C-alpha positions in Angstrom: 0.1 0.2 0.3 1.4 3.4 -0.9 1.6 6.0 2.1 -1.3 8.0 0.3 -3.6 5.4 0.7 -2.8 4.6 4.2 -3.7 8.0 5.5 -6.8 8.3 7.7 -9.3 11.3 8.1 -10.3 12.9 10.9 -13.1 15.3 10.8 -15.2 16.6 13.8 -18.7 17.5 13.5 -20.1 19.8 16.1 -24.2 20.3 16.0 -26.7 21.4 18.3 -29.7 19.9 17.1 -28.9 16.3 18.8 -29.3 15.2 14.8 -26.7 13.0 13.8 -24.9 13.5 10.4 -23.4 11.0 8.3 -20.0 11.0 6.6 -18.9 9.2 3.6 -15.6 9.0 2.2 -13.2 6.5 0.8 -10.2 4.6 2.6 -9.9 4.7 6.4 -12.3 7.0 8.4 -11.9 7.8 11.9 -15.1 10.1 12.9 -15.4 11.8 15.7 -19.1 13.8 16.4 -19.4 16.2 18.8 -22.8 16.7 20.6 -23.2 20.4 21.7 -26.0 21.8 24.1 -25.3 25.3 23.3 -23.3 28.0 25.8 -24.0 27.6 29.2 -26.1 24.2 29.1 -25.1 21.6 31.4 -25.9 18.0 31.2 -28.9 16.6 33.3 -29.8 13.6 34.9 -33.3 12.3 34.3 -34.2 13.4 38.1 -33.5 16.7 37.3 -35.6 16.8 34.0 -38.7 15.5 35.9 -38.1 18.1 38.2 -37.4 21.0 35.4 -40.7 19.6 33.8 -42.5 20.2 37.5 -41.3 24.0 37.3 -42.4 24.3 33.6 -45.9 22.8 34.5 -46.2 25.3 37.6 -45.2 28.4 35.7 -47.9 27.6 33.2 -50.3 26.7 35.7 -49.4 30.3 37.5 -49.4 32.1 34.0 -52.3 34.8 33.3 -53.1 33.3 30.4 -56.8 32.5 29.2 -58.2 29.7 31.2 -58.7 27.2 28.1 -55.0 27.6 26.9 -53.7 27.4 30.2 -55.7 24.0 30.8 -53.9 22.6 27.5 -50.6 23.7 28.2 -50.7 22.5 31.4 -52.2 19.1 30.2 -49.2 18.7 27.9 -46.6 19.6 30.3 -48.0 17.0 32.7 -47.5 14.5 30.0 -44.1 15.1 29.1 -43.2 15.3 32.9 -45.3 11.5 33.1 -43.0 10.5 30.2 -39.7 11.5 31.9 -40.8 9.4 34.8 -40.9 6.5 33.6 -38.0 3.9 33.8 -37.0 4.2 30.2 -38.3 7.3 29.2 -39.0 7.8 25.3 -37.3 11.7 25.1 -39.2 11.7 21.4 -42.5 11.7 23.2 -41.4 14.2 25.6 -40.3 16.7 23.0 -43.7 16.3 21.0 -45.6 16.9 24.6 -43.7 20.2 25.1 -43.7 21.1 21.4 -47.7 21.1 22.0 -47.2 22.6 25.2 -45.4 25.6 23.6 -47.5 25.6 20.7 -50.4 26.8 22.7 -48.2 29.2 24.2 -47.4 30.5 21.1 -51.3 31.1 20.3 -51.8 32.7 23.9 -49.0 35.3 22.8 -51.4 36.8 20.3 -54.2 37.1 22.8 -52.4 38.0 26.3 -48.8 39.8 26.8 -48.8 37.3 29.8 -47.3 34.6 27.2 -44.4 36.6 26.6 -43.2 36.6 30.1 -44.2 33.2 30.3 -42.0 32.3 27.3 -39.2 34.4 29.3 -39.5 32.2 32.2 -39.5 29.0 30.4 -36.6 29.5 27.8 -33.6 28.9 30.5 -35.7 25.5 31.7 -35.9 24.3 28.0 -32.3 25.4 27.4 -31.4 23.0 30.3 -33.8 20.3 28.7 -32.9 20.6 25.5 -29.4 18.6 25.6 -30.8 15.8 27.5 -33.8 15.8 25.0 -31.4 15.8 21.9 -32.9 18.9 20.4 -31.6 22.6 20.4 -33.6 24.6 22.5 -34.5 27.0 19.8 -37.0 24.0 18.3 -39.4 24.9 20.8 -39.6 28.8 20.5 -37.4 29.3 17.0 
């Protein structure tokens, strides 16, 4: 084998979306993927995720939103917390419930100024959860 064909290729990939990326190359390939949670984000445990989801649910309940929207958003946040409490939680289900909760809050944004205040309070909590869920925080409020 020639020296050129024995070279290895190293490629580092950083992404904050949690989605994998495929690498295709000829020859020997040594690929490293680095997952980034964003600035200031720390890795959290399942227990911490459940606690954060409890805080999110509480903030939604206490928000000065129309009762119907509060009820819907609280229901979805509660389902996300319930799934996170499972022995082996499916993070995609948690993401789906949080998407629904934030979608309801976004609807409220057009009807209540309190929604913006709620979103401002939720963003740091969602940021903490994002890495654990394997998605970018902007996924929910982008």
